[in-house]
MARNURO-835311 format. One line per 8 residues: their letters; for each residue x, y, z of C-alpha. Coordinates in Angstrom, 3 decimals, padded with zeros to 6 digits. Layout:
<rs>
A) X Y Z ~ ...
</rs>
This chain:
<rs>
MREIITNK) 098.914 069.100 028.596 ~ 099.452 071.502 031.510 ~ 100.193 074.371 029.098 ~ 097.003 073.666 027.133 ~ 094.910 073.723 030.314 ~ 096.590 076.927 031.530 ~ 096.000 078.631 028.177 ~ 092.315 077.622 028.148
VEEYLARE) 091.837 078.875 031.707 ~ 093.553 082.189 030.919 ~ 091.517 082.652 027.720 ~ 088.329 082.053 029.716 ~ 089.340 084.460 032.501 ~ 090.384 087.130 029.996 ~ 086.932 086.948 028.346 ~ 085.112 087.034 031.682
YWCSPSRL) 087.149 089.949 033.049 ~ 087.572 091.931 029.815 ~ 091.347 091.886 029.707 ~ 094.065 090.299 027.642 ~ 095.651 087.057 028.870 ~ 098.952 088.945 029.214 ~ 097.379 091.310 031.786 ~ 096.708 088.259 033.957
HASGVVYT) 100.480 088.030 034.388 ~ 100.890 091.594 035.639 ~ 101.474 092.199 039.302 ~ 099.295 094.458 041.373 ~ 095.793 095.619 040.496 ~ 094.448 095.667 036.938 ~ 091.284 097.689 036.262 ~ 088.996 096.753 033.385
VHGTANRP) 085.588 097.828 032.143 ~ 082.973 095.245 031.149 ~ 082.213 096.236 027.567 ~ 078.627 094.987 027.311 ~ 077.276 095.282 030.874 ~ 073.808 096.823 030.708 ~ 073.475 097.161 034.494 ~ 075.920 097.955 037.308
CIKIMAYR) 078.361 095.111 037.978 ~ 081.605 094.450 039.835 ~ 083.731 091.312 039.531 ~ 087.003 090.915 041.391 ~ 089.477 088.103 040.852 ~ 092.894 087.182 042.182 ~ 095.042 085.252 039.711 ~ 098.722 084.617 040.366
DTVVVCTS) 100.174 088.009 041.437 ~ 097.325 090.029 039.939 ~ 093.996 091.293 041.214 ~ 091.614 092.107 038.364 ~ 088.812 094.528 039.179 ~ 086.226 094.527 036.387 ~ 083.271 096.899 036.576 ~ 080.523 098.253 034.415
KDLAGRVR) 081.352 101.621 032.858 ~ 079.095 103.548 035.260 ~ 080.931 102.207 038.353 ~ 084.508 102.249 037.052 ~ 085.631 105.568 038.552 ~ 084.021 105.082 041.959 ~ 085.273 101.510 042.380 ~ 088.781 102.397 041.245
TLVENKSR) 088.906 105.186 043.831 ~ 087.668 102.771 046.504 ~ 090.270 100.046 045.824 ~ 093.224 102.228 044.851 ~ 096.268 101.734 047.096 ~ 094.697 098.700 048.751 ~ 096.434 095.342 049.112 ~ 094.938 092.131 047.729
DEIFELPL) 093.611 091.214 051.187 ~ 092.161 094.688 051.776 ~ 090.324 094.560 048.433 ~ 088.686 091.227 049.260 ~ 087.692 092.521 052.709 ~ 085.812 095.558 051.345 ~ 082.088 095.681 052.138 ~ 081.232 095.478 048.424
VYGQTIHY) 082.692 091.960 048.288 ~ 080.119 089.350 049.224 ~ 081.024 085.700 048.935 ~ 084.126 084.257 047.423 ~ 084.637 081.212 045.273 ~ 087.925 079.397 044.930 ~ 088.539 077.573 041.672 ~ 091.214 074.918 041.318
VPDRNDRG) 092.419 073.533 038.022 ~ 093.908 070.068 038.514 ~ 096.985 068.837 036.737 ~ 095.585 066.126 034.509 ~ 098.996 064.467 034.405 ~ 098.873 063.889 038.166 ~ 096.852 060.735 038.787 ~ 097.761 060.481 042.463
EVMAPAAF) 095.209 058.984 044.802 ~ 093.309 061.227 047.195 ~ 093.242 059.742 050.647 ~ 091.434 060.851 053.782 ~ 093.239 060.272 057.089 ~ 092.951 056.634 058.200 ~ 090.639 057.578 061.091 ~ 087.954 058.657 058.601
DSTFLYGD) 086.022 057.004 055.797 ~ 085.899 058.741 052.445 ~ 084.157 058.353 049.126 ~ 083.644 060.106 045.817 ~ 080.200 060.881 044.400 ~ 079.637 061.673 040.726 ~ 076.742 062.975 038.622 ~ 073.300 062.100 040.000
EIFSLKGL) 074.861 060.596 043.155 ~ 075.416 064.216 044.287 ~ 071.652 064.625 044.806 ~ 071.853 062.237 047.782 ~ 073.485 065.167 049.637 ~ 070.525 067.513 049.136 ~ 069.601 069.005 052.509 ~ 073.103 068.600 053.956
QGFDNSLA) 073.882 071.654 056.089 ~ 077.181 073.371 056.805 ~ 079.064 072.913 053.541 ~ 077.699 075.804 051.444 ~ 081.176 076.771 050.182 ~ 081.587 073.299 048.667 ~ 078.075 072.252 047.730 ~ 074.864 074.226 047.280
FDDRGYTP) 071.443 073.406 045.867 ~ 069.050 076.027 044.511 ~ 065.352 076.329 045.412 ~ 064.473 073.749 042.753 ~ 066.948 071.226 044.179 ~ 069.535 071.695 041.391 ~ 073.298 071.895 041.891 ~ 075.986 072.425 039.239
TRAAFIAR) 078.323 070.188 041.278 ~ 079.349 067.137 039.244 ~ 081.839 065.504 041.616 ~ 082.193 065.526 045.387 ~ 084.655 064.048 047.852 ~ 083.036 063.201 051.195 ~ 084.840 062.516 054.489 ~ 082.936 060.801 057.307
DQDKIIGV) 083.631 060.212 060.969 ~ 081.542 057.092 061.566 ~ 078.175 058.055 059.997 ~ 078.599 061.844 060.270 ~ 079.801 063.810 057.219 ~ 082.649 066.016 058.435 ~ 084.006 067.308 055.123 ~ 082.832 067.945 051.575
SGAAPVSP) 084.762 069.121 048.558 ~ 082.736 069.751 045.400 ~ 083.682 070.374 041.779 ~ 081.587 071.959 039.032 ~ 082.334 073.198 035.515 ~ 082.425 076.983 035.166 ~ 082.101 077.216 031.396 ~ 080.661 075.241 028.502
EGL) 084.195 073.994 027.801 ~ 084.156 072.301 031.207 ~ 086.570 074.677 032.862
</rs>
């Protein structure tokens, strides 16, 4: 099962970043050009030991010059990088229980239950609602200290396949 999930994730990433799945296993920086971008774009991803820098054709040379000879950390600290998202693919064979420390209460929310968190401030990296009140988050783990929410972890699909 783990191999199937890994292959699906790598196929998805290869499509999104215009590279072959085998290039995701390179080390260092891989440069790719988005083949159908009709406006300037830059997407940067770290996967395993690789950093993939995908740009529209018009930006390829300038961006490559900017990131050349930079470490992974230096690339993600460049002023052109705004916001980062961390994606985690769980091992579906691991059915271990998630537990918050005993001093805190915790709960899971699923589907429409997520909307009860609309307006919650301070957890934008885990949970965000748009101007219409929509969120792609489909599962959330909430930690509370008495009645105050002190931690939120959210999960949302990133493709139609649910990845």
